[in-house]
N, C-alpha and C positions, 0 to 999 in steps of 0.2 A: 530193318534193324539198323541203327546208326553205327557206323564204323568207329571203333575206339582207336584213335591215331596215337595218342600219348597217354600213358598211365599218370604221368606227373608233368605238369606244365608250370613253368615259373615265368612271371612277368615282372620286370624291373622298370619302375617308372609308372606312376599312376595318375597321369593327366588324362586328357580327352581320349587319346588313342589307346593308352594302356588299359584304362578301365573299360573301353569299348571292346578291346580284345578279350578281356576277362569275361565280360557279359556275353559276348558272342560265343565264346568257347563253352560257357555254361549252358547257354540256350541251345547250342547245336548238339550237346551231349557227346562231343568227340574226345573229351579229356576226363580221366578218372579223378584227378586231384589237382586243384589249382592253388599255387602258392604265389604270393605277391610281396613286393616291398617297394619302399620309396625312401629317398634320403631325408625327406622332411617328416618329422614325427607327427605333425598335425595332419598331414595327408594320410599317414598310416592309420591314425586314429579315426579319421573320417571314413576310410574304407572299411574299417572294422564295423563302424556304425551302419554303413550301407549293406554289410553282410553279402558281398558279392564274390568272396573267395573263401576257400577252405581254411587257409592259414595266411595271416599277415606277419611276415618275418621282420625282425628288428634290423637285420643286416642283409646285404646282398650275398655274403658268403653263406649264411644260414639258408637263404632262400633257394640257392641252386643245388643244395645237397640232394643227391639222388634224382635230380630232374632229368627227364628224357629230352626235353626241349626248353630252352631259355630264350625269351623274346625281350630284347632291349627296347624300351620305349622312352629313352632319354634323349635330350638334345644331342645332335650329331657330334658336337664338340666334346661330349662326355663319354663317347663310346669306348675309346681306347682305355681310359682310366678305369671304367667299370669292368671291362674284360680283364685287365691286369689284376684287378681285385678278386674276381671270381674264378679265374683260370685254374688255380690249384685245387679248387673244390668241385670242378666239373667231373662227372663220372665218365667212364669209358663209353664211347659211342654217343655222347650227348650232342644234340644239335643246337647250335647257337644261331640266332637270327636277330633282325632288328626291324625298325619301321621308318628309318630315316629317309628324307627326300634327297639326300646326297649319297652316292654309293662309292665312288673311287676313294674319296678322302676317308670314309669310314673303314673301308677295306684296308687301306694303308695304316690306319690307326690301330685296328684290331689285330692285324696279322702278326706283329711281333710278339703279341701276348697269347696267341691262340695255341693251346696245348695240343700235343700230338693225338690225344685220345678224343678230340672233339672236331666237328666240322662246322663251317660257318656258311649259312645260306642267307645272304643279304636280301631284304625284301622292302618294298615300299607300297603300302596301301595308299592309293591316290584318293583320299577321302578326308574330310574334316569339316569343322565349323570354326567360327571365330571365337568360340567359347573354350575355356580351358579349366583344368582342375578335375578332381574325381567325380564331382556331381555332373559334369558335362557329358560323360560317356553314356552310350546306349548301344544295345546289341545290334541294331539295324544300320549302324553307320556305314558298314561295308557292303550292304546289299546293292547288287547291280553296279558296284564301282570296280575299278581296276585295281588289282594288286600286282605289281611288277616284281618278279624274282630276278636277281642278277647273279646267278651262280658263277663261280670262277674256280681256279684250280684246287682250292681247299673246300669246295662244296662236293659232297658225295652225291651220287645219283639217287641213292636211297633217301638221303636227307632232303634233297631238293623235292623229290616226289612227295615226301611226308608233308613238307610245308605247303606244297601245291594243294594237296588234299585238305589241309587244315583251312587255308584261305577260301577254298571253294565251299567248304562247310559253313563258313561265315556268310556265304552268299555273294562273294566277290568273283569277278571274272579275272582269271589269272593269266598273265603273259610273262614270258621269259625274255630277258634282254641283256646285252653285253653292258657291263657297268659304265664304261665311258660314254656309250651311246645314250644310256639312261640319263646321265647328267646333262648332256646336251639337249635332249628332248625336254626335260623338266625345266631347264633354264628358260626356255621360251614359253612353255605352257603354264608355268607356275612361278618361278623365281623372279623373272623380270616383271611380270604383272604385279607381283607383290611390291617390288621395289618402286614401280611407278605409282602404285596406290599410296605407299608411305609418303612419297615425294609430293604428290598433288594435294594430299590432305594437309601435309606440312606447309605447303605454299599457301593454301587457303587460310590457314591459321595465322600466317604472318602478314597478310595483306593489311596495310595500315588503314586503307579507306573502306574496309569491310569489317564489321565487328563479328566476333564469334557468335553472338546471338543471331545475327543475320545469316551467317553461314549455316547454322543449324535450322533456323526457321524456314529458309527458302531452298533447302537442299532438294534438288531434282533427282530423278531416279538414278542417273549416271553417277553423281557425286555420292549418293547414299550407298551404292554398291562399292565405290572406292573406300568409303569409311568402314564398310563391313570387312573388307579385306585388310585394311590398315589396322583393324582391331585385333588381329591375330597375335598369338603369343610372341612377345618381343625377344625372349631368350632363344626360342627355337629358330626364329628367322634371322637373328644375328648370326647364329652358328651356321645356318644354311648359306648365307652370303659369304662368310669367311671360308667355308669349306668347299664351295663350288665356284670360286671367284673367276677361274679361267673361262669356264663356259658362260657364266653370267656376263662377264666383261665382253666376250665375243658377241653374244646376243644383244647386249646393250649398245655396242658399237653399231650393229646393223640397225637397231631401232633408231638410234640417233641419226643415221644417214636417211632413213625413211622419213623421220620427223622433219628433217631439213627439206626434203622433197615436198612434203605436205605443206610446209611453211611457204615455199615458193608458189605452190598452186593457189593458196589463199591470197598471198601478196599480189600476184599478177592476174587474179580473177580467172583461173583455169577451171571453169565449171565442168568441162568434159572430163578432165583428169580427176576431179573430186568425185563426180558421179561414178566413174569407172571403179575408183578405189572403194567407194562405199558399197557398190554392187557386189564386189568380190568379198568384202568383209561380211556383208549380210549373208552371203551364201555359206560362209564358214559357220556362222551362228546357227543357221538352219541345219547344217550337217551335225553340229554338236547335239542338237535336240533329237535329230534322227538316230544318232548313236545311243540315245537314252542317257546321256550324261547331263541333261538339264531338262527342264520343263518349259513349255511355252506359256504357262499360266502367268497371270498378273503378278508382278514382283517376284517372278521365278518360283512361285508357289511357296515362298518363305512366309512364315508368320511367327509372331512371338506368343508362345503358349504360356499357360500359367506355371509351367515347370521351370521357366527361365527367370532367373532373378532379375529384378529391375536394375540392379547395379551392374549387370553384365550387358545391358542393352544400350 
């Protein structure tokens, strides 16, 4: 028998992650009643058409009424504003959580508005695709992916345990981490790679001697993967960089130093140095596959199915 973790779950923000949370919660049967909302009325209407929630509320205030748990699936820069809006309407003992890939800034933004009757358990599911919007979500998004919980002084043990069980029910592997350490780890594993991808795709687009047609026509596997990353939601990633700038700048500084060293190897023909570097980085790739975080299949097993709109590809 499936454990009923929450009688009433509210999800605010209905993009890829938000609708995937809703679909996963319904599929797992861990929640009695699912209430959702989004600031965009066209998104709310589309979610009604998809029929993935029990109630689509018109406002965040209405959505959180009597909720046992509220999951914020909004850009990290919006977290404080949303909590300020819903705080007076949270019931006694309500658990507030989020899905943002930055934790310290979100905690600092939420804390001034967090009412005494609620606890906050920050979370970050390390999962996603380059697609966005309510049609992009699917219940299996979190299967065998990590979800990092970053409890702090306003996180109760009971609330943290409940969120732990919820994410495990979604198929995720759950780890707990200190918020500042989380931000440093994600800066190098996610944020800086996105920044590099945005930059290299932008550079290719501005090369005068190479036309955009040629860039698209002759894209090799490496550049294609950069474009996949660079196609990610611009609002979300703008907020990530602005809210995790200290960790990003530190890791970007280290990357710049390493890039300068690589530049010297190429300039002076240091074949041994290049071979050693490429051997070490290849081992990391193999380790990621061994951890189950990727597949060794051609094109990493990615494919464009009929369910993906051509305008999104």
